[in-house]
C-alpha positions, 0 to 999 in steps of 0.5 A: 481037087487038091490038098496041101500041108504047110509047115508053120514051125516045128510044132504047127502045120496047116492043112487045106483043100479037100480030104478025099481018097484021091488026095490024102495020100499026097500029104500022108508021108509029109505029115508023118515026117513033121510029127516025127521031128516035132519036139514033143507036141504037134498041132494041126490047123484044119481051117482051110479044109474045104471038103472031107470024106472018110479018107480025111478021118483015116488020114488023121487016124494015121497021123495020131498013130504016128504021133503016139509011136513018136511020143508026140502029143497031137492036137487039132485046131478048127476041125471042120463042122462037116468032118464031125458027122463022119467021126460020130457015125464011126464011133471015134468021138472019144478018140478025137475029142481029146485032140481038139484044141 
């Protein structure tokens, strides 16, 4: 299983594959670089994500921290339905809900 992060333009990227502990590390730094170079806002489309674990939520939290530090507004499109229970059980809905585009 693998994961990929593809830059669409300076404000958008697409994430696809399975977000597992064994895969998310491979895209962490690339996402941070895209966020730091984004002009004020960055949107992540997750339509291609096929599987998730809590590591996927941790990845999004790291990118949110990076965006906050870089003063970049972070948005998420097409959050996978199977990721929502992990967010809810972790009591992170209040943090993620404003990010959903």
